[in-house]
C-alpha positions in Angstrom: 104.0 101.2 73.9 106.3 98.5 75.2 105.7 98.2 78.9 107.7 96.2 81.5 105.9 95.8 84.8 108.0 94.5 87.6 106.3 93.4 90.8 108.7 91.7 93.2 105.8 90.0 95.0 103.6 88.7 92.1 100.4 90.2 93.6 97.1 89.6 91.8 96.2 93.2 91.1 99.5 94.1 89.4 99.1 91.1 87.2 95.5 92.2 86.3 96.9 95.7 85.4 99.4 94.1 83.0 96.7 92.0 81.4 94.6 95.1 80.9 97.5 97.1 79.4 98.1 94.2 76.9 94.4 94.0 76.1 94.7 97.7 75.1 97.3 96.7 72.5 100.5 97.5 74.5 103.3 94.9 74.3 103.5 94.0 78.0 106.1 91.9 79.9 105.2 91.2 83.5 108.0 89.9 85.8 108.0 88.8 89.4 110.4 87.0 91.8 109.5 83.4 91.7 111.8 82.4 94.6 109.9 84.6 97.1 107.6 82.3 98.9 106.7 84.7 101.7 104.0 86.5 99.8 100.8 85.1 98.1 100.9 85.1 94.3 98.2 85.9 91.8 97.3 84.1 88.6 100.9 83.5 87.4 100.1 80.3 85.6 98.0 81.5 82.7 100.0 81.8 79.6 100.1 85.1 77.9 99.2 85.7 74.2 101.4 87.6 71.7 101.0 90.9 73.5 101.3 89.7 77.1 104.0 87.6 78.7 104.3 86.8 82.4 107.5 85.4 83.7 108.7 84.4 87.2 112.4 85.0 87.6 114.8 82.8 89.6 118.2 83.7 91.1 121.1 81.4 91.9 121.2 82.6 95.5 118.8 81.2 98.2 116.3 83.8 99.2 115.8 84.2 103.0 113.9 87.2 104.5 115.4 86.4 107.9 119.1 86.7 107.0 120.2 90.3 106.3 123.2 89.4 104.2 121.7 86.5 102.3 118.6 88.6 101.6 120.6 91.5 100.2 122.6 89.1 97.9 119.4 87.7 96.6 117.9 91.1 96.1 120.9 92.2 94.1 120.7 89.0 92.0 117.0 89.7 91.3 117.8 93.3 90.3 120.3 92.0 87.8 117.8 89.4 86.5 115.2 92.1 85.8 117.9 94.4 84.3 118.7 91.6 81.8 115.0 91.5 80.9 115.0 95.3 80.3 118.0 95.0 78.0 116.3 92.2 76.0 112.8 93.6 75.9 113.8 97.3 75.3 110.7 98.8 76.9 109.4 102.4 76.5 108.2 102.3 80.1 109.2 100.5 83.3 106.8 100.3 86.2 108.3 98.8 89.3 106.6 97.9 92.6 107.5 96.2 95.9 111.1 96.2 94.8 113.9 96.1 97.4 115.9 99.3 97.1 119.3 97.7 96.1 117.5 95.9 93.3 115.5 99.0 92.4 118.8 100.9 91.9 120.0 98.3 89.4 116.7 98.3 87.6 116.5 102.1 87.3 119.9 102.3 85.8 119.0 99.6 83.3 115.9 101.5 82.3 118.0 104.7 81.8 120.4 102.8 79.5 117.4 101.9 77.3 116.0 105.5 77.4 112.9 104.1 79.0 110.7 106.1 81.4 110.9 104.7 84.9 108.0 104.9 87.4 108.5 104.1 91.0 105.2 102.4 92.3 105.5 103.1 96.0 103.7 100.3 97.8 105.7 100.8 101.1 108.1 103.4 102.3 110.8 100.9 102.1 113.6 102.6 104.1 111.2 103.0 107.0 110.2 99.4 106.8 113.9 98.4 106.8 114.5 100.5 109.9 111.5 98.9 111.6 112.6 95.4 111.0 116.3 95.9 111.8 115.6 97.8 115.0 114.4 94.5 116.5 117.4 92.6 115.2 120.3 94.9 115.4 119.3 97.6 117.9 121.3 100.9 117.5 123.1 99.7 114.3 119.7 99.8 112.6 119.8 103.6 112.6 122.9 103.7 110.4 121.6 101.2 108.0 118.1 102.9 107.9 119.7 106.2 107.2 121.7 104.8 104.3 118.5 103.3 102.7 116.6 106.4 103.3 119.2 108.4 101.3 119.1 105.7 98.6 115.3 105.7 98.5 115.2 109.5 98.2 117.7 109.4 95.3 115.7 106.7 93.4 112.5 108.6 93.9 114.1 111.8 92.7 115.5 110.2 89.5 112.1 108.6 88.6 109.9 110.0 85.9 107.0 109.6 88.3 106.2 108.3 91.8 102.9 106.5 92.0 101.8 106.5 95.7 99.1 104.2 97.0 98.1 106.4 100.0 98.0 110.2 100.7 100.4 109.6 103.6 103.1 108.3 101.2 102.7 111.3 98.9 103.2 113.6 101.9 106.4 111.8 102.9 108.0 111.9 99.5 107.1 115.5 98.9 108.6 116.4 102.3 111.7 114.6 101.0 111.9 117.1 98.3 110.4 115.2 95.4 108.7 117.5 92.8 105.0 117.3 93.7 104.1 117.5 90.0 105.8 114.0 89.6 103.9 112.5 92.6 100.7 110.7 91.6 98.1 109.1 93.8 96.5 105.9 92.6 95.0 103.7 95.3 95.5 99.9 95.2 92.6 97.6 94.3 91.8 93.9 93.9 90.6 91.9 90.9 86.8 91.9 91.1 86.3 89.1 88.6 88.8 86.8 90.3 87.6 87.2 93.9 83.9 86.5 94.0 81.4 86.2 96.9 80.6 82.5 97.6 78.5 80.5 100.0 80.2 79.7 103.3 79.4 76.0 102.8 81.6 75.2 99.9 84.1 72.6 98.9 87.1 74.3 100.6 85.3 74.9 103.9 84.1 71.3 104.0 87.6 70.0 103.3 89.0 72.0 106.2 86.1 71.4 108.6 84.9 74.9 109.0 81.6 74.8 107.0 79.4 74.4 110.1 81.0 76.6 112.7 81.9 80.3 113.0 85.1 81.1 111.2 87.5 84.0 111.6 90.2 84.0 108.9 93.6 85.7 108.4 95.0 85.3 104.9 98.3 86.7 103.5 101.8 87.5 104.6 102.2 87.5 108.4 105.3 89.3 109.5 106.1 90.6 112.9 104.8 94.0 111.9 101.4 92.3 111.6 101.1 91.5 115.4 100.6 87.8 115.3 100.2 87.8 119.1 96.7 89.2 118.5 95.8 86.1 116.6 97.1 84.0 119.4 95.0 85.9 121.9 91.9 85.4 119.8 92.5 81.7 119.3 92.8 81.2 123.1 89.6 83.1 123.7 87.8 80.9 121.2 88.6 77.8 123.1 85.5 78.5 125.3 83.2 79.1 122.3 81.7 76.0 120.9 82.1 75.6 117.1 84.4 78.6 116.7 87.5 78.5 114.5 90.4 80.7 113.6 92.0 79.9 110.3 95.4 81.5 109.5 96.6 81.1 105.9 100.0 82.7 106.0 103.8 82.7 105.6 106.5 84.8 107.1 108.2 85.4 110.5 104.9 86.1 112.2 103.4 82.8 110.9 106.5 80.9 112.2 106.1 82.7 115.6 102.4 81.8 115.8 103.1 78.2 115.0 105.8 78.0 117.7 103.7 79.7 120.4 100.3 78.1 119.8 101.2 74.5 120.7 98.8 74.6 123.7 95.8 75.9 121.7 93.4 73.1 120.7 93.8 72.0 117.1 90.0 72.2 116.6 90.2 75.9 117.3 93.3 77.1 115.4 94.2 75.9 111.9 97.5 77.1 110.4 97.8 76.6 106.7 100.3 77.6 103.9 99.1 79.8 101.1 96.3 78.2 99.2 96.0 77.9 95.4 95.0 81.3 93.9 92.3 79.6 91.8 90.6 78.7 95.0 90.7 82.2 96.6 87.0 82.8 96.4 85.9 79.7 98.2 88.8 80.0 100.6 87.8 83.5 101.8 84.1 82.5 101.4 84.6 79.9 104.2 85.0 82.8 106.7 82.5 84.8 108.6 85.0 87.6 109.5 88.2 88.4 107.7 91.1 89.8 109.8 94.0 92.2 108.9 96.7 93.4 111.3 99.3 96.1 111.4 101.6 97.3 114.2 101.2 100.9 115.3 104.8 101.7 114.4 104.3 100.4 110.9 101.2 102.6 110.1 103.2 105.3 108.5 105.1 103.1 105.9 102.8 100.2 105.1 99.2 99.6 104.0 97.9 96.0 104.2 96.5 95.5 100.7 94.8 92.2 101.8 91.8 94.2 102.9 91.1 95.0 99.2 90.8 91.3 98.4 88.6 91.0 101.5 86.3 93.6 100.2 85.8 91.7 97.0 85.0 88.5 99.0 82.0 90.2 100.6 82.7 89.4 104.2 82.8 91.6 107.4 86.3 92.9 108.1 88.1 93.4 111.4 91.3 95.5 111.1 93.7 96.1 114.0 95.7 99.1 112.8 96.3 102.7 113.5 93.2 104.7 112.7 95.1 107.1 110.4 96.5 104.2 108.3 95.1 104.2 104.8 93.7 100.7 105.2 91.7 101.9 108.2 90.5 104.9 106.2 89.2 102.5 103.4 87.5 100.1 105.8 85.7 103.0 107.5 84.9 104.8 104.2 83.4 101.6 102.9 81.6 100.9 106.2 82.7 97.3 105.7 83.9 96.4 109.2 85.5 97.5 112.5 88.9 99.1 113.1 90.5 98.6 116.5 93.9 99.5 118.0 96.6 96.9 117.5 98.0 97.8 120.9 95.2 96.1 123.0 94.6 92.3 122.7 91.6 92.8 125.1 90.0 95.3 122.7 90.8 93.1 119.7 89.2 90.0 121.3 86.2 92.0 122.4 85.6 93.4 118.9 85.8 89.9 117.5 83.3 88.5 119.9 80.9 91.5 119.2 81.0 90.6 115.5 80.5 86.9 116.2 77.4 87.7 118.2 75.8 90.2 115.7 74.8 88.5 112.4 72.9 91.5 111.2 75.9 93.8 111.6 78.2 91.2 109.8 75.7 91.0 106.9 75.6 94.8 106.5 79.4 95.1 106.5 79.7 92.2 104.0 77.2 93.9 101.6 78.9 97.2 101.9 82.3 95.6 101.3 81.4 94.2 97.9 79.5 97.3 96.9 82.5 99.5 97.6 84.8 97.1 95.6 82.4 97.2 92.6 82.3 101.0 92.7 86.1 101.4 93.2 87.9 98.6 91.4 87.0 99.1 87.8 90.2 98.0 86.0 89.4 99.9 82.8 89.3 103.2 84.8 92.5 102.2 86.7 94.4 101.4 83.5 93.3 104.7 82.0 95.0 106.5 84.9 98.3 104.5 84.5 98.4 105.2 80.8 97.8 108.9 81.4 100.7 108.9 83.8 103.0 107.0 81.3 102.2 109.5 78.6 103.3 112.5 80.6 106.3 114.4 79.2 
């Protein structure tokens, strides 16, 4: 088969899937939005061989997540750029993830012109996410815009040859929207086991950043306002009274900007804010931590699943997740017995859970071992690729 995989974000596990599909003998083109700097990228530098090509696409419009109009123009331009790749590559299958709905609409039409099967890989319920973000910016007007995008999302899902959902809650939503249940497939996300390896805490990265010797909490990944950055600020302030304690935040996004602006009074020796680190150093970066943190607002629990926890599991560190308990990320952390889940609505509970982990080395070690064990049992790329290929082969 000729397979085009489009991942707007350039995440590591989608790239791993494309490499595995190519290894099976399928001509695979993997594209992502190179101008989107708000999400961490996987191994996008390694050149493909004859059966695998990875390409970061650029658009002539400046991409800004914080400007509604500019963002939409850039989304449309990216959709046209991917559509051009579809026309040139002439795939049998198009698999599209993390794609803004306006761009997804253009891409789906391009796939239809080539008689290619189109699979909507539902990483977020995008229209709900739009409503959540715009509610804080536009107030009542967000309802009208959200309704438009919900209708668009339903239409795109309905016209897809299959909808691949990453969580049971997403599958429930789309079937309630009237999508044929026989075309709704559940495949949970994963992380690349061989690329994110457990390492010693005392490593080159931790020494470079001065956290090799003390206790280190770490947040790594996109940090939007739906990720409750105020919880990280509360934790940082609480650590000022704890000798040798650090909070390292490696992030980009509106939440990262907010944290930078509101943490000026926190001692620099306690809170370190960094941009995304080179992907090739991900193992030693995460290995510098004692506890890895993920966050999600209560109102975002129905439409988003923080996939960073899957990379955390591979790194073999204790996890602390502040999210609704029915969110799929919380389900995975508890299923794996890899950490603690607390409500995102209480900074007091969040800080208390952090200090409990800090004081209990035996508990952290058990969570860390369970984390990697779960990842090794669940993230076999050969088995995952089998499932995708079975879906692509459906009539």
